[in-house]
N, C-alpha and C positions, 0 to 999 in steps of 0.2 A: 513611641507606643503607635501600634493600629488605628484604623480607625473606630471599632469597636470601643477599645481601652480608652479613646479620646473622649467617646461620648457617655462614658459611665462615668469617667472622669466629669466629665462637664454637667452631669446631672449630681455628683456626688453620690454615686451607689458603690455599694460592696462589689468587689469583686467574685464573691464566693457565694454566692446566691444560691447556687446548685446542692451546695450544703446543705442546707436549712431543709430541714425536716417539711415535705411535702403531703398536701391533699391529694383525692385521686376522685375527680367528679368530669363524667360524660366523657369518659377515653380519655381526658389530659389530665397531665400534675399538675399543680397550681398551689400557689405560696402565698400570704399576705406581702402584696405590693409596695411600690414606693410612693404616698400620701400625700407626697405637697409636689407630686409631680405631677399633674390635670390632664386626661385627655388618656389619647393611646402613645405608646413612646417602643418603637424594638430594640431590645437591649441582647447582650448575647445568651443564645440560647431561646429566646420569648420574645413575648411584647407585656408590657405593664399596663394595665389597664385601670386609671383613676376615675371615679365621677363623684357626685355628690348630690344629694337631697336634704333640704331641712325636715321634711315630715312623711318622708316612703318609709313602705315598712318592709319592702325587700326589691332587689334590682338582680334581673339577670343580664348577662352580656348574650347576645346573638350571633354568631358566627355564620358567614353564609360565602358560599362558591360565588367566583367574579359573575356579576349579569344577573345570576338565583333569586327569587323574590322568597323562597322559605330557607329558614337557618339551616345547616348541617349538622351545628352544633347549637346546644345553650346550657350555659353554665349560670347558675346561681352563685352571687356569691355568697359563700358562708356566712350566718351571722357575727363568726367572731371574726374577722375581716373587717368590720365594721371599725371605726375609731372615730367617734362625736359623728359625723354628716356623712361621711366620707368614707367612699368604699372604694378600695383597691387591693388587686390582684393581679400578679404575674399567671400567666398562660404560658406553659412552656412548648418548645417544640411547632411554633410557627410560624410558617414561613412567608412575612408579609405580602408577599405578592401572589400569595395564594389563598386569600380572605378576606371579605369585606366585614364589617358589625356595625349592631345597632344595638339599644336598651331595651328593654320591655323594665318600667317602674309600677309597683303596686302601692296602692298607700290609701287613705280614706277619700269620699267621695261625698264633699257637702260644698256645692255651686254657688253657695250665701255665704260662704269662709274664703272662696274662691279657691277650694280644694276640689281641682276635677282628677286625678289619678284615675289610669286606666291600664289594667293590667295588658289587656290587650294590644296595644297601640305599638308600635315598632318607633322608637325615638331616635334622633338624630343627637350623637353626642354635643352639647355645646361647646366642646373643646376641639371638635372634628378639624383634622388639616389639611382635609380633600373628603367634598361630597362626591357619592357616585352618580353616575346615572345622566347628568350634567354637561355633556361635555359637546353634545349633539345639539348643536342651536336650535329650536324650533320646533322640535320632536314634538309631535300631536297627542305621542301617548298621555296616559295618565302619571302627572308626577308630583312628588310633595307628600304620596300617602306614606312612602314608605322609603324616605330619605335612610339612605346608609353612608357610612365612614370609612373611607379609606386608612392606613398608616403610611405616613410619608417619610422617608429615606434621606433626611439633609445633608447631603454630600455635593453642596455647592461649592465651587472654588470661587471664591472674591479676590482670589490673586492678593495684589499688594493697594486694591482701590481705595483712593479716600475719600470721603463726601466735601462736595465744592465748599458748602459753607457758608454761602453765601450771604450776607448783611445783607438785614432783611429791608431798607430803603432801598439797597437794589435790584430787586427781584421784579421782574415782569413775566406776569402769572397768562398761560394760553391753555384755557378751560376745553378741552378735547372727551368726547366717545370711541372709546376704542374701536368699537366696533364699525361706529358711524363714519371713521375716521379715513379708513381707507377699504370700505365695502365697495365702494360705485367702481365701476370697469373702469374709469377715468383716472383710478389712481395708481394704475398699472403697475401694484406691487404684483410677489409674486404668493404673498401668503394674504389675501385681501380681509379684514375685519378680526385679525387678532392681534397679540402682542407683539410679533415677530414682525406682520406687516406695519403696526407703527414705527417698529424698529427701522425698516427700510426707508421710511421718510425722515431717519436722524438727517441727515444732510440738508434736508428742506429748510429744518427746523433752523438749524444754526445759521442758515441762509437767512432767516426771517429773522433772527436778532432773540428769541425769546430766552431766558434761562431758568425757568420751570414749567414743565407742562403738569397741568393738575386733570387727573384723571377721573371721570364721572365713575361712579359706583363698580367698582371691581371685585368685592367679595363676593362669594356664590349667591347668587338670587334664580330664581324660577323667572325667565321672561314669561312661561304660558300661563302664570297667575293671573288669571279675567280676562284669559283667551279669548278671542272671539273674530267674527267675521263682519263686515263693515260692505255694503256693496261690491264683494267679491275680494276685498282686500283683508288680510290677515292682521288683525291688532294682535301686539305684545305688551309685556311689560318692559317695554325695550330699556327707558332709564337706568334701571335696575336700582331704584329705593324700594327694597322691600327685600330685607337681607335674610338668607335661610340662614348662615353659617359667618359667624364674625371671623373666624380662622383660617379660612377658606376661601382661595381666588379663584375664580371665575374661570372651569376650565373650557368652557366654550367659546372661552378669549384665546385660547393654544392652539395653534397651526396642527401640533401633534397630540395625540393621548400619551400623556405622561403618568402610565401607572405607578403609583407608590411614588413619583418625581414631582409630583404637581407642585407648580411653582416656579421651577427652573427657566422655565420661558421668559416667566415676568421677572427674575433675581438676574436674568442678561438683560434683559431692557434697563433696568435700574440702574447696573453694572455698566453699562453702555452708555448710557445720558450722563453718569454722575460721572466719567472717562472723558467727556467731553464738555463739561463743566455746566451742564442742564441738571437741576434738583428734580424729583419725581415727588409730588405732592397726588393725596389719595381723597378724593370725596367720600366721608365715612358717614355712616347712617345709625345712627344707636340712637335714635330718638322712637324708633318702632322696630318691627320684625313683619317678617312675613304672614305668619302666626295669624293675625286680625283679631277682630272682636267674639265673641262668642258665636256668629256663626263661621267663622273662619277654619282654616286647616287646623289639624292637631301633632304636631311632629315632631316636637323638640321641646321648646322653654315649658310649654303648659303643661306638659307631662311629669317635668321634674320637678317644677315649684312655681305654679301657675302664681299662686299670689303672692310670689318674689318677684319674679322677673316684671310683672305687670304693674302699672296701679290699676287699682281696684276700686270701684264704688262701694260703700256700707254694705249694700245687698249684693257684691261680686260681680258687678260691670265691669267693662273696662271704660277707664278714661282715653278719649281720642284726644290728645292735643295735639297727635302727627296728620290729624286728615286720615288716616289710612286705617284704623278699626283699632289700635290698641296704643298707649306709650309705654316705654320703659320705663322701670323703677328705679332711674340712675341713680340716683341716692341713697339705697337699700344698700349696707357694706357686699352682700353678696355681689350686685351687680357689679357693683362701683369698682370690688374686687376684679371682675371679670373682663369691665370695659380698660381699667389699666394694665393688666397683662395680658389683654389683645395686641393694645397701642404696643405694648412691650417689643411682645413677638414680633410685629411686620416693621420694628425700628430695629431689629438685633437679627431677624432670619432675612428679613426683605430689604436691608438700610433703607427703608423709604425717607423720607428728608423734611414731609411736613403733612401734614393733615387738615384738611375743611371737614367742618362739624354739620351736617345737614340739620334744619331746624333747632342750633344748639341750645334755644331756649329751654327747652324741653330737658336738657343734662343739668338745668338750674333749680326744676320746681323740686318740691318735700315728697314722700311716698303719698298726700293727699293733694296732689298736685299744685299747693300754693306754691309762688317765688322763693326762693331763699338768701336770704340777703350775701353768706357765702357760703355758696352749694361745695358741700366738702369733695365730692367727685372734680371739680374745675378747678380747686385746690390742687388735690392731690395732682393732677395733671399739669398745670403749671409749676408745680415744684418738683414731678421724679427725677433722680436722676439719669436715668437712663435716655428721659425726653427731652437731657437739657437742649440740645441744641436743634431740637426738633420745630419748626414753626408749626404756630396753632393758630388757626381760623375758624372764628364762630360765625355759621350765621343767625345774627343776634336776634330770632325772630322764631316764633312758631304759629301753628295754626289755631292754636286755642287764644288767638288774640294776644301775646305776651309779647310786647317791641321793644329793645333792648339797643337801638344802634346806639354807643357811645355811655351807657350802661351795664354792658356788661359785664360781669364780675371777670375783672383783667389778673391781679395783682401784677400788672405791671409786663403781661406776659402773652397775652391775647391778642391778635388783631382779629380784626371784624370787616365782612362784608356790608359796608357802609349804604345801605338802601338808598338814603339822605341823596348822598350823590348822584345814584342814577335818577332819582326823581328831579331831583333841582337842576342836574345838567340838562337832560333830556327837555324838561318845559324852556328851560333857557336857550336850548338854539334853535330850538320849534319857533321862538319869536314870541311867546307871552311874555305879558309885560309883567315888571315887576319884578322881575329874577333876577336881578343884575347883582343885589346886591348876597343874595344867596349862593350864586354861581362862583361870587369873589372868594367867599369863606371855605366854598368847595375847594378850588383849584387850589388856593393858599394852606391846603390841607386841613380842612374843619377844624378849624382852629376851636370854635363854638361849640364843638361836641366833644374833641379829644382833647387835652391837656396840650399844650405848647409842647414843654420841657418832658414831663414823662410818656405821652404816649403819642409822643409825634408822627410814630411808625403804626399807627394803630388800625387807621383806615384802608381799608382793601376797597381803592376805586375801580369801578366797574358800569358801565354803562349800557353793556351788555350784557347775556349770561344763555346758560342752556334753557332757563326759565322764561318764555320772551322772546321778541323778537327777535331776530338776527337784525344786523347793523343796516343792513341793506333793505331789508323789510323795513326798519325803524321810520326809513323815510321813503315807503313806499305804500303805506298801507294807512291808513286810517281805523278802522277798525282790525278785531282779530277776522280769522276767517279758518276756522277749525271745525266748518262742519265733514271731512272725513272723519273727525274720530268716532264719531256716531251718536253724541250727543244734543245734537241741534245745535252747534253753535251757543251752548249755554258753558263750555266748562273754559278754564285758562280767565285771566285776568283782562278787566273791561280798563281798567286806567292805565293802559299803554303808555301815553306821551307820546303820540307818534305822529308822522305829521306825512302824509303822500305827495308832497311838492306840488299839487294840483292836479296829480289823477291818478286813482286807486287802481294798484298793480303794474301789470304788466300796460308798457306804452312804447311808440317810435319813437315818440314827440323827442328830440333831441334836444331843447333845452329844459325839459324836465331831465332828461337821463344827466345830465349836464351838473344840472341845480344838485341831484342825489348825490351825485360825486361827490361833490362840493362839500355838502352837508355829513359824509362820511368821511370826509378828509377835516372838518372842523371837528366833528365828535373826537376823531382821534389826536388831532393836533393837542387838544384841550386835555384828554388824557392823559399823552405823554408828559406834557410841563406840568402837571397836578402833583403837588405834595402829597406825598403816600403810597400806596402799593399798586400800580395798574394791575388789570386785569382784563383779556378781552377774550372773547367768543372764538373757537377754531373757525376759519372760514372768512369771515368779517375780513380777515385781509384780501382776500378777493371775490368780494359781492355775493358771499353765499345766501342764498334765498330758502326761505318752508316754505314760501307760496303763499304767505300773511298768517299760517299756522302757529299761534304762541302759546302753544301747549301739545308739543309734536311728544310726549311721552310714550306713547304706544304706534308709532309707526318707525316700521323698519324697513323704509324706502328710501326713495328719492330726497323724502321729505327731509327725512335725516341724514341722508348720508351725503357727505362733501362730495361737489360735482364739481373735479377740479379740471374739467373744461372749462370752467370759470376762470381760472387762474390765466389762461392762456388770453381769455377775451377781457380780462380786467386788468394785465400786469402795469397800467399807472397805479393804481389803486396797492398792489403790491408794492410797488417801488417807493411808493410815497407813505407806508407803516415801514420798511424798512430803513427808510431815509429818521423817521421819525425815535423809532427804537435805536437807533445808533446818536442821534441828538441828545435824546436822554442819559444814554448813557457818559455820552464825551462832558454832561454838564452835571455835575455834582450837586450845584447849588440847588437843581430841580427835584433834587431826592431828599434833600437836608439841609438844616444851617449849616453856614459856614461860617464859621467865627464868628456869626452875629456881628451885619453889616456890613458897607464898605463905603469909604471917601464919605464917611459923614451920612451917608442914608441907612434908613431903618430895614431891619432883614428881611422885613414884608410891608408891603405898602397898596390899599389901591387906592387908582387912579378914572376918572372919567374921561371925556373928552379934551377936561381941560386935566394937567397934572395936581395931585391931590387932593379932590374929589371921593371925599366916602361915603356919600350920602346917594350918588348916584342919580338925583332927583331931575336932571336935562334930559337926560337919555338913559331910561329905565332898560333897554335892550342892548346897550354897549358897559363894557366891564374890561378896565386892567389889570393885572396881578404885575406888581415889579418885585423882584427877589436881587437881595445883597446880599454877598459875602466879601469876603477874602480869606485865601486860602494859604500858606505859607510854602514860597515858590512859584508861585503862578499868579499874583498882584489879585489885585480889585477885579469882582466878578459880577456884572448885573444883567439881568432878561427880564424883559420887559413879554408880558405876555396880553394881547390886544384882542378880544372877540369881539365881533359885532354881528349881533343876530337881528337888525334893522334891514329892512330891506332898500333904504337906500344908501349911496355911501355918505361917510359921514369923516370931517377934515378933524385932525387929533394933531392938538400939541404936546410932546411927549415932554415926559420930564428930564430939569439939566443936568446934564452928566460933567463931569471936573472937564479942568478944561483940555488934559493929557485925553482926554476919551471922546470917543463918538459912536454912534450907534450904526448898527450894522443890521438889514433884515437877514435872516434867516429861514423863514420860514413864511410864506404866502399861499393860504389853499384858494385864492382866487387863481391861481394858476396850476396848470399838471405839472407841471413841474418846477422844482426848487432850484434858484438861484439866489446864490446871497451877493449884496451886493451893499455899499458904506450910502449913507445918509452926509446931505449937505449941511442941512439944517434941521431943527429941530422939531418940524412939523411932517405929519404925514397923513394920505386920503388911506381910508382904507376900505375897501370894497363891502358892498353890501353882503349881507349873508359869508362869512370870511375871517378867516383866523390868521392874523399875524404875529411873529415870533422873533422881535428884536434881541441882539446881547450887544450891549458898551462892551466898546472895543481900546 
């Protein structure tokens, strides 16, 4: 079979479509299309266009020559081409490389009912596979007013690639921004700020040891939304949490313009990373769109079915559980179907390995905004066959006050960003009183939040992410410093649970700098020794800084670009990150239960300065968690994770091991370099503000 025949077979399209009687409109031969194939699809001899609207009275297809703003052809869908609420037609003799397209939709205008049809608006296809006019980052011309789409030819050769299919407990997630990762000149890549530039850093990622890269939003978004200048600095919607098109990759992240083959560079990235054992997750934003509220732009969903795609109040205004103007009506059957189709598309066409859902609690709200006990969308995603091997991770809260960490509807399928892990570990590490018990629970897999048997791998543990301080800044600033955002430092979180180690911001004081590095080692050692799925922010491994900015969403500059010069300056921290990642990989006991205990020891136990003290009353800034297990062929395994957040050294009595075993110190953050050594007795001194990890040998 040739390529066209293969595509027809995939779509279950007949090969004799040219023999069916045709109509002739606007100079084109047309005929009814394939109603179950959404979007625009190239077929032999033409293009199939399928779109739907519940309340529209008519729809027109607009064809444009590349980069032109006025259509060269307007083709109304004949009324007899409509079946139910679906409009579909094939337009013959169209070369996909010679046109772009949009729609105009007419219908009732009754804003209080949420109906705001406007036959004069050019509308972007909700199922568009590529959006035009977006490939040049930071273009200052007006954008978002006349989005158009291209037809994409899917001919990428995946060869014999197979997904790594890593067990969820083995994941080590590295969160990064595609542009910011390589945009700084110090990255030394040939294609900075692009998917190709990220691929150039693959050897670095392999050397570091992570096995998942989680890409901040790469769906098409408009970085010029809310564009402004503050003190001469251009501010963008840099992070990309403002989706324009759910099915389209961000073309400004490609090194070269990919006319009608948009996405190939991203596919090559995913293919190459997977071939080297690294999975690729996408941070997806289904909680809202870039259309905002009634004052926002009108370019797609509003024009097709505003009252279906968005949660609306009884008088037609937008619910705003996202903090961004609108909330997608995720559990309406139409929207639910679109989201499921979208994720299936990214898995089948791009081979994406996992998804992190931004403000995922919105995905569980009903059409009136109320939380649902068993949201149909979340259940559909949990049990969908095509998504069966895909990791699903929820940011289990939203801007409307719904906080579901530990209670997110999961069907034992969803993992969660564990915000309580972040908050409790931050507070404990900086020395807040009374946090030892909480820290012990977080290190042991948040057993108080997640059921130990059915959801032991549900907790995604993190101390830093894109939202907030970097790890270096967490121990360099007591307060946020967001003045450059232009909001008089009123934006961003105030509850950072950070500590500047004695001086705010930059310093030449060697004692403070040494303490800051030790605090970073402490944080990463605890993270890598905790049950659950660890995640950390790109650049933390070499002390990257945002200069105290904890809400850098608008900066496309050195604030958000990784400064790779800091890798040379902080090679010791990078080496420690490598060491801890290797240590976690070598000790399965840190990742999951191993045959339930060993040598009569429980699988998980808590300890104070004396063994088997679970109340942490004597020293509430010291905590130890001991894991024990036995795996066939390896014998008993015991790991003791000790953390002293106190500002004085402590003498510790270790739990007694069987006579055939002794304790070996594997990690000591007091030292810059790690050297393992055995202990002669059962006591040890742990230095102030440091972490030690011991292995029973």
